[in-house]
TIVO-704368 format. One record per residue: residue number from 1; x, y, z of N, C-alpha, C in turn; residue in three letters. Coordinates in Angstrom, 3 decimals, m for minus. Layout:
BEGIN
NUM_X_Y_Z_X_Y_Z_X_Y_Z_Ala
...
END
This chain:
BEGIN
1_m10.597_107.541_71.220_m11.330_108.239_72.417_m12.352_109.412_71.652_Met
2_m11.861_109.909_70.491_m12.628_110.761_69.764_m13.944_110.276_69.286_Ile
3_m13.829_109.198_68.716_m14.972_108.214_68.431_m16.186_107.732_69.241_Tyr
4_m15.723_107.819_70.551_m16.579_107.370_71.719_m17.412_108.707_71.832_Ile
5_m16.598_109.704_71.957_m17.213_111.160_72.036_m18.314_111.342_71.242_Ile
6_m17.779_111.090_70.050_m18.744_111.412_68.825_m19.994_110.508_68.744_Leu
7_m19.547_109.407_69.294_m20.825_108.337_69.338_m21.689_108.870_70.118_Phe
8_m21.233_109.194_71.310_m22.240_109.806_72.494_m22.961_111.077_72.200_Val
9_m22.203_111.902_71.691_m22.680_113.308_71.219_m23.989_112.986_69.979_Met
10_m23.789_111.912_69.026_m24.736_111.823_68.168_m25.805_111.183_68.572_Leu
11_m25.655_110.219_69.397_m26.700_109.429_69.904_m27.512_110.453_71.010_Leu
12_m26.926_111.487_71.575_m27.834_112.261_72.756_m28.492_113.304_71.699_Val
13_m27.855_113.687_70.534_m28.444_114.520_69.750_m29.883_113.989_69.161_Leu
14_m29.659_112.702_68.652_m30.762_111.933_67.998_m31.882_111.864_69.051_Asp
15_m31.801_111.406_70.266_m32.628_111.201_71.392_m33.125_112.197_71.917_Gln
16_m32.566_113.460_71.776_m33.105_114.769_72.248_m33.976_115.184_71.304_Phe
17_m33.948_114.973_70.172_m34.769_115.657_68.904_m35.821_114.719_69.143_Thr
18_m35.892_113.552_69.028_m37.111_112.590_69.161_m37.903_112.923_70.423_Lys
19_m37.196_113.146_71.590_m37.826_113.378_72.836_m38.645_114.927_72.639_Tyr
20_m37.878_115.731_72.053_m38.502_116.945_71.701_m40.042_116.760_70.938_Ile
21_m39.871_116.172_69.930_m40.774_116.021_69.009_m42.118_115.169_69.246_Val
22_m41.629_114.464_70.429_m42.656_113.390_71.010_m43.553_114.103_72.047_Glu
23_m42.806_115.157_72.578_m43.524_115.770_73.587_m44.219_117.038_73.101_Gln
24_m43.909_117.408_71.858_m44.267_118.861_71.627_m45.265_118.756_70.248_Ser
25_m45.367_117.642_69.596_m46.305_117.299_68.505_m47.228_116.267_69.063_Phe
26_m48.186_116.344_68.189_m49.383_115.360_68.218_m48.843_114.229_67.135_Tyr
27_m49.277_113.076_67.270_m48.978_112.104_66.286_m49.560_112.734_64.862_Leu
28_m48.700_112.828_63.941_m49.058_113.022_62.467_m48.911_114.642_62.277_Ser
29_m48.788_115.215_63.434_m48.793_116.912_63.240_m47.392_117.165_62.430_Glu
30_m47.745_118.335_61.543_m46.672_118.585_60.861_m46.712_120.253_60.817_Ser
31_m45.331_120.763_60.975_m45.154_121.978_60.786_m44.586_122.347_59.570_Ile
32_m44.622_123.297_58.650_m43.864_123.250_57.685_m42.537_124.287_58.034_Pro
33_m41.571_124.054_57.634_m40.240_124.787_57.952_m39.861_125.596_56.341_Ile
34_m39.932_124.999_55.240_m39.700_125.681_53.987_m40.851_125.260_53.359_Ile
35_m41.600_126.001_53.025_m42.983_125.753_52.192_m42.693_124.766_51.197_Asp
36_m43.538_123.735_51.056_m43.631_122.540_50.110_m42.311_121.950_50.004_Glu
37_m41.439_121.819_50.792_m40.211_121.287_50.615_m39.997_120.423_51.839_Val
38_m39.822_121.351_52.920_m39.396_120.642_54.426_m40.364_120.894_55.523_Phe
39_m40.795_119.973_56.125_m41.757_120.084_57.299_m41.000_119.158_58.514_Asn
40_m41.284_119.590_59.667_m41.243_118.593_60.685_m42.808_117.978_60.998_Phe
41_m42.504_116.537_60.915_m43.894_115.929_61.020_m43.663_114.583_62.102_Thr
42_m44.481_114.567_62.835_m44.228_113.232_63.902_m44.850_112.046_63.498_Tyr
43_m44.195_111.289_63.078_m44.512_109.965_62.836_m44.036_108.643_63.639_Val
44_m44.552_107.550_63.776_m44.331_106.618_64.796_m44.120_105.237_63.739_Glu
45_m42.767_104.992_63.561_m42.648_104.141_62.503_m42.066_102.713_63.131_Asn
46_m43.157_101.690_63.216_m42.993_100.498_63.547_m42.484_99.572_62.672_Arg
47_m41.559_100.009_61.781_m40.705_99.040_60.749_m39.460_99.542_60.720_Gly
48_m38.973_99.492_59.554_m37.466_99.842_59.428_m37.549_100.858_58.148_Ile
49_m36.177_101.129_57.772_m35.935_102.196_56.783_m37.211_101.920_55.690_Ala
50_m37.763_103.214_55.428_m38.739_103.327_54.288_m40.173_102.761_54.673_Phe
51_m40.083_102.624_55.941_m41.261_101.749_56.381_m41.681_100.384_56.084_Gly
52_m40.687_99.909_55.795_m40.620_98.382_55.456_m40.888_97.534_56.844_Leu
53_m41.388_96.614_56.624_m41.591_95.302_57.819_m42.199_95.915_59.098_Phe
54_m43.491_96.438_58.526_m44.301_97.181_59.665_m44.639_96.061_60.782_Gln
55_m44.636_96.469_61.934_m44.956_95.501_63.187_m44.044_94.177_63.235_Gly
56_m43.122_94.304_62.905_m42.276_92.895_62.921_m41.006_93.637_63.723_Arg
57_m41.492_93.756_64.964_m40.566_94.472_66.085_m39.500_93.651_66.492_Leu
58_m39.933_92.244_66.598_m38.987_91.397_67.329_m38.038_90.895_66.378_Ser
59_m38.320_90.888_65.140_m37.319_90.268_64.022_m36.588_91.491_63.840_Ile
60_m36.829_92.619_63.644_m36.143_93.871_63.421_m35.373_94.003_64.517_Ile
61_m35.644_94.087_65.885_m34.677_94.106_67.106_m33.780_93.060_67.052_Ser
62_m33.753_91.932_66.746_m32.932_90.918_66.670_m31.784_91.152_65.776_Ile
63_m32.151_91.556_64.563_m31.281_91.620_63.558_m30.501_93.093_63.583_Leu
64_m31.248_93.867_64.472_m30.430_95.246_64.804_m29.496_94.859_65.506_Thr
65_m29.692_94.280_66.725_m28.612_93.933_67.772_m27.566_93.191_67.214_Val
66_m27.810_92.100_66.203_m26.890_91.304_65.572_m26.041_92.152_64.790_Val
67_m26.546_93.284_63.902_m25.732_94.001_63.185_m24.941_95.038_64.118_Ala
68_m25.333_95.553_65.222_m24.788_96.249_66.059_m23.302_95.452_66.583_Ile
69_m23.881_94.278_67.254_m22.609_93.533_67.741_m21.450_93.279_66.717_Val
70_m22.162_92.933_65.598_m21.042_92.573_64.484_m20.156_93.638_63.992_Ala
71_m20.729_94.708_63.791_m19.971_95.986_63.569_m18.948_96.385_64.727_Ile
72_m19.652_96.480_65.949_m18.495_96.829_67.073_m17.562_95.761_67.084_Phe
73_m17.713_94.318_66.862_m16.630_93.359_67.049_m15.678_93.562_65.802_Ile
74_m15.942_93.811_64.608_m15.190_94.071_63.355_m14.648_95.439_63.691_Tyr
75_m15.216_96.515_64.340_m14.108_97.848_64.521_m13.343_97.366_65.553_Val
76_m13.701_96.751_66.634_m12.417_96.280_67.710_m11.224_95.461_67.143_Leu
77_m11.909_94.506_66.395_m10.614_93.718_65.708_m9.810_94.261_64.726_Arg
78_m10.302_95.274_64.064_m9.594_96.050_63.021_m9.390_97.350_63.106_Asn
79_m9.194_98.035_64.607_m9.304_99.308_64.879_m7.793_99.879_64.256_Lys
80_m6.734_99.232_64.197_m5.494_99.537_63.846_m5.241_99.727_62.326_Lys
81_m6.255_99.003_61.623_m6.127_99.271_60.009_m6.981_99.894_59.291_Thr
82_m8.195_100.143_60.351_m8.885_101.215_59.617_m8.597_102.547_59.252_Leu
83_m9.111_103.168_58.236_m8.857_104.692_57.847_m9.656_105.341_58.784_Ser
84_m9.270_106.740_58.763_m10.242_107.586_59.306_m11.608_107.784_58.806_Ile
85_m11.894_107.560_57.525_m12.999_107.687_57.137_m13.873_106.456_57.572_Leu
86_m13.302_105.108_57.562_m13.983_103.868_58.115_m14.471_104.227_59.463_Glu
87_m13.332_105.014_60.171_m13.735_105.002_61.624_m14.716_105.780_61.889_His
88_m14.694_106.905_61.156_m16.089_107.795_61.124_m17.252_107.186_60.703_Phe
89_m17.173_106.389_59.614_m18.431_105.798_58.889_m19.036_104.977_60.073_Gly
90_m18.217_103.893_60.494_m18.923_103.089_61.459_m19.207_103.650_62.913_Tyr
91_m18.678_104.955_63.401_m19.220_105.319_64.271_m20.665_106.070_64.167_Thr
92_m20.861_106.717_62.888_m22.062_107.067_62.746_m22.962_105.972_62.632_Leu
93_m22.711_104.926_61.974_m23.700_103.699_61.413_m23.973_103.051_63.148_Ile
94_m23.235_103.083_63.940_m23.408_102.433_65.346_m24.378_103.554_65.954_Leu
95_m23.922_104.651_66.050_m24.978_105.646_66.875_m26.417_105.725_66.317_Ser
96_m26.251_105.638_64.803_m27.777_105.520_64.405_m28.678_104.325_64.687_Gly
97_m27.852_103.236_64.535_m28.431_102.048_64.885_m28.594_101.737_66.417_Ala
98_m27.983_102.507_67.471_m28.139_102.205_68.576_m29.277_103.262_68.863_Val
99_m29.252_104.601_68.362_m30.315_105.538_68.409_m31.856_104.950_68.248_Gly
100_m31.818_104.145_67.197_m33.126_103.663_66.634_m33.845_102.425_67.164_Asn
101_m32.582_101.766_68.037_m32.620_100.579_68.851_m33.321_101.020_69.951_Met
102_m32.848_102.097_70.658_m33.249_102.537_71.966_m34.806_102.747_71.827_Ile
103_m35.083_103.344_70.895_m36.685_103.666_70.469_m37.593_102.424_70.449_Asp
104_m36.749_101.469_69.783_m37.908_100.256_69.531_m37.556_99.617_70.854_Arg
105_m36.950_99.778_71.834_m36.768_99.095_73.186_m37.994_99.482_74.029_Leu
106_m37.551_101.187_73.981_m38.309_101.890_75.130_m39.799_102.510_74.381_Phe
107_m39.920_102.516_73.257_m41.020_102.947_72.827_m41.869_102.202_71.898_Arg
108_m41.385_100.865_71.532_m42.121_100.270_70.742_m42.064_100.863_69.220_Gly
109_m41.564_101.760_68.710_m41.572_102.504_67.596_m40.583_103.284_67.491_Phe
110_m40.082_103.720_66.327_m39.020_104.748_66.013_m39.765_106.059_65.796_Val
111_m39.301_107.198_66.148_m39.866_108.471_66.021_m38.951_109.175_64.891_Val
112_m39.761_109.276_64.005_m39.457_109.733_62.798_m40.205_111.220_62.715_Asp
113_m39.319_112.577_61.911_m40.049_113.740_61.925_m38.998_114.426_61.230_Met
114_m38.405_114.212_60.230_m37.537_115.040_59.195_m38.242_114.448_57.874_Leu
115_m39.419_115.534_57.227_m40.070_115.285_56.075_m39.761_116.207_55.363_Asp
116_m39.158_115.691_53.974_m39.100_116.474_52.865_m39.870_116.125_51.590_Phe
117_m41.286_116.385_52.183_m42.313_115.945_51.564_m42.083_116.478_49.668_Arg
118_m41.719_117.636_49.621_m41.371_118.087_48.273_m40.316_117.431_47.431_Gly
119_m39.673_116.406_48.146_m38.399_115.944_47.533_m38.783_114.127_47.272_Ile
120_m39.246_113.738_48.376_m39.709_112.165_48.517_m40.848_112.118_49.624_Trp
121_m41.433_110.979_49.699_m42.491_110.880_50.748_m42.033_110.144_51.897_Ser
122_m41.060_109.714_52.381_m40.384_109.251_53.383_m40.224_110.521_54.696_Phe
123_m40.273_110.053_55.706_m40.197_110.807_56.999_m38.960_109.944_57.702_Val
124_m38.245_110.703_57.987_m36.964_109.892_58.817_m36.559_110.849_59.942_Phe
125_m35.480_110.157_60.777_m34.786_111.062_61.737_m33.392_111.034_61.621_Asn
126_m32.775_111.787_62.691_m31.347_111.867_62.698_m30.573_110.769_62.699_Leu
127_m30.907_109.695_63.617_m30.206_108.522_63.450_m30.325_107.912_62.015_Ala
128_m31.301_107.991_61.147_m30.878_107.664_59.885_m30.087_108.179_59.111_Asp
129_m30.198_109.468_59.392_m29.072_110.175_58.722_m27.641_109.942_59.070_Val
130_m27.455_109.716_60.196_m26.397_109.086_60.912_m25.641_107.852_59.972_Trp
131_m26.896_106.777_60.032_m26.708_105.999_59.208_m26.328_105.732_57.761_Ile
132_m27.147_106.888_56.903_m26.834_106.959_55.687_m25.460_107.605_55.484_Asn
133_m24.830_108.673_56.267_m23.686_109.342_56.105_m22.694_108.392_56.143_Val
134_m22.531_107.560_57.452_m21.769_106.639_57.740_m21.704_105.412_56.442_Gly
135_m22.427_105.129_55.907_m22.262_104.068_54.967_m21.813_105.086_53.575_Val
136_m22.170_106.084_53.378_m21.746_107.091_52.301_m20.124_107.153_52.587_Phe
137_m19.775_107.293_53.540_m18.540_107.437_53.898_m17.612_105.994_53.758_Leu
138_m18.081_104.820_54.098_m17.422_103.751_53.747_m17.541_103.425_52.367_Leu
139_m18.571_103.891_51.580_m18.436_103.652_49.941_m17.405_104.667_49.494_Ile
140_m17.339_105.749_49.907_m16.147_106.463_49.517_m14.795_106.286_49.670_Val
141_m14.656_105.547_50.711_m13.449_105.142_51.523_m13.014_103.873_50.537_Asp
142_m14.041_102.909_50.258_m13.637_101.761_49.381_m13.457_102.101_47.808_Tyr
143_m14.402_102.912_47.542_m14.302_103.046_45.869_m13.112_104.017_45.530_Leu
144_m13.216_105.236_46.334_m12.327_106.087_45.933_m10.745_106.009_46.582_Ile
145_m10.705_105.868_47.947_m9.337_105.908_48.709_m8.682_104.703_48.524_Leu
146_m9.609_103.409_48.549_m8.886_102.174_48.550_m8.678_101.857_47.154_Arg
147_m9.168_101.980_46.310_m8.979_101.794_44.920_m7.561_102.344_44.428_Arg
148_m7.499_103.653_44.928_m6.164_104.253_44.593_m4.878_103.593_45.185_Asn
149_m5.154_102.397_46.113_m4.002_101.965_46.995_m3.574_100.925_46.103_Glu
150_m4.408_100.287_44.859_m3.766_99.323_44.163_m3.057_99.526_42.942_Lys
END
């Protein structure tokens, strides 16, 4: 039950931040938060991570739905044997994937706003953060915790 609550909370937070940015910013508008390091910048991403596959919405959407369904089925079939880190990791990944999928379905693009231009040139959103943290947790679980079981 905690994973369902976490999933919903993360999804709502992601969609809320995207809504606020979309309603409050002009496209490409940027507001510095930490000078020369972090900005809120409104970007419409019609691709996937790092702006790849721009304009391929149907292919991206199909692959995303397949990934969401595959992860969901995997978690349901293995929920009794998954570690806590795996449960949290998959919950984060699913909430991020669903959040970005909602954007693609209802907006035709993904709203990005987190801009660390002093560090790298990519703009991303909370759903992307959830996905990356989820993958990190799965890697930690596999490389560190599972490795020690052998």
